[in-house]
N, C-alpha and C positions, 0 to 999 in steps of 0.2 A: 500414188508414187509420180507417175508420171506427170501429173498437173502441178506438181511442185516443182519438178526440173525444173521449169522455164524459167520460173523468178528466185531459183536459188541459183542458177547460171547467172542470170544480171549480178543479180546481189554479189557473185563471187568477185567477175569481172569485173562491177563498177568501184568496188571495194578496191580491188589489185590496183586495179587504176588511178584513182586517187592517192591510195596509198604510197605509187612511184610517183605521182607529183607531188608529196609532200617531201619525201627523201630526194629529189631531185633539189626541190628549193633549200633543202639543207646541206646539199654538196656547194649548192651556189653560195650560200649565205657563208661555209669554210673558205670558200675564193674567196667573197667579194672583203671578208674580214684581212685575210692574207693581203690584198690589192691595197685595201686603204693604209693598213701596216707601212707597207712600200711605198706610196705616197706621202704619209708622214715621215718617213724616214729621210725621203726623197728632199722634202719640201727642205728641212732641216738639214740639210747638209753644207758643208762649209760652200762659200761662195764664190766662183771661178770667174773669168773674163766674159765678156757674152761672146759665145760665137759667130762666127762671119756667117754662116748658113744654119742656122738651127734649123729644126723641125718640130713639127706638131708631134708626131709619131718618137722622136726620141728624146724630146727635149721638153715636153710639158713639164712644168713646175719644178724645171732646172733653177736652182740659186743661181743670181750672177750678183755679180758688182761691176758699178762703172761710176769714173770721174767724169762732172761737166757741169754744165747747168740749164736747169728750168725754163723753159721759153713762158713768154708772156700770156699768149694765148690759153683759154683753156678752153674745154669740150664737159660738160657737166651729164651726167648721165646720172639718173633719178634711182635708187635704190630704197632698199629699206632695212633696218637693222632691231631687233629685239630690244635692244637698251634704251633706244635714241628714235623709233619710228621713223619716218621720210628722213632722206637724205640725199645728198648729191656726193658722185663720184668726181674730183677732179682728176681730170687726162690734160697731160701736156707734153707738146714735144719733150724732149732730152739731148743735149745735142751734148756728146762724149766729147774731150780734149783730141781724140785720134778721127776726128770730124764724124763719125756714123749721128743720126736723128734717130730716137729713138720716141718709141710711144711709152709716157711713164702714169699708170696708175699712183697717183701721190697718196688718197688717202679720199676722204670725207670732211664736209661741212655739214651745216644744218640749212636750213632752207632761206633761213633770212639773210645767212651770210653767202649767198650762193653768187651772186654779183660784185661782194665787195674785191674793190685790186687789190691784186695781190702782187709783189713784187717777185722777181727772178731771183733764183735761189744757185748757187754755185758749191758745190755737195760733193761727197761720196755717198751713192747708193747702195743699197742692197736692197734686193728684192727676190722675186723669182719670174721665170716666163709662164705664162699662160694665153690660152687660146681662147676665149671665153665663147661659151655654148649658150646665148643668150636667149635667141629668138626662138619664137611659136608663132604659130598659126595665129594666134592672138595678145601678139606683144605688136602695141602701136609703132606707125613710123615712126623714125626719128623726126625730129622738130627743128631742125638744121638752124631756119632761120632766127627760131627762140632760145638756141643754145638747149634745150631739153633732148636728151637723149634718154629711149629705154633701154637700149641694148650697146653693149661695147662691141660695136661693128669692126670691126679692125683693118679691113680695107678701106671701109670711109673715111675712117677717123686718120686712118695714116695720109689718105688724098688731101684734106683739108691741113695739115698741122703739116705737110709735107718731110712725111719719114717714111723710115722703114715698116713694114708692115709687120711690127714687134712689139710685143705689148709687155713692159717690165710695170709688174707691182710692186711698188713700195712694199719693204718690211718693215723700218724702222723710222722712227720722225727724223725728220733733218733739223739740224740745229739752224735757226736762221727763219725759220715758218713752222712756230706751234701751233697756228691755227687749222691747219689740215693735220685730220688724224688718220693716221695710217689703217689701213683695213687689208692686211697680209692675207695671201692666201692658204687657206687649209683645205682640208678635206672633211669637213663639216656640212658643206652641202650638195657632197654624193651622196644622191641615195643610196637606200641599203633596208629594202623592205622584206626581203629573201625568209627572215623569222616568222614575219607577219604572214607571210601567203602562205609557209610549211605549215601555219597553225591551223587555216584558214583551211586548205586542204588534207590536212587531220581532220579537223571535226568534221567534215564534210565526210571524210570515211568513214564516221563514227556515229554519224546521222544517216549514212544508208548501209549501217549494219543493222542498226536497231529497226528501220523501217521494214527490210526483209526480212527479219524475226520476227516484227509483227505482224507483215502479211501471211510469212508464212504461218503462224500459230494461225491468223482468222482461218487458212483457207485449212487448216486441219480441223477447227473447230466445227466449220461448215458439213464437212465430211461426216463426222461424227453424228450430225444432227440428220 
């Protein structure tokens, strides 16, 4: 029995740790689903006027509306869509009737339409505030000279277009600009892998139990021999 104690001890401890990690991921799954539901509700809420000094912590995804005119200069952000493949987001300045200049993500065009000339549009837009987090160590540097961006870097875009460092992602099609398809903010891009992680930890716990029982059985068999 003394020889069996140590593998049995590690078997119990290892199983307990793996099960604890699995249940922790179950708790995280419930939290993430509640957070996604909150974000979805906020995105779809009734739009309000753009706040004077919004913050990312308080106003991420806030629905807003503003009346004004789009700028003529466009910044093109390379992106992709499951339905259409490679696309370019079109980001312009948006000058409101009260004199503010904001960044406006108007939507997307296909690569062949990237350099088409599109006029300015006067409209009331509805969208959501967003602070994109699209840059990682693998993201190429923006080709500003060639007007091909690989991430919506708000500060850099605002400096080029002479706007506030504030991005509104357009939600609806604006009359007079049908060639640009809106790509509204959704929660679908927010990762939620906690169920997969939970299944992985519970699976490892099951494997650990089986291996422990197998090892104990072999030791018992050897002792009898």
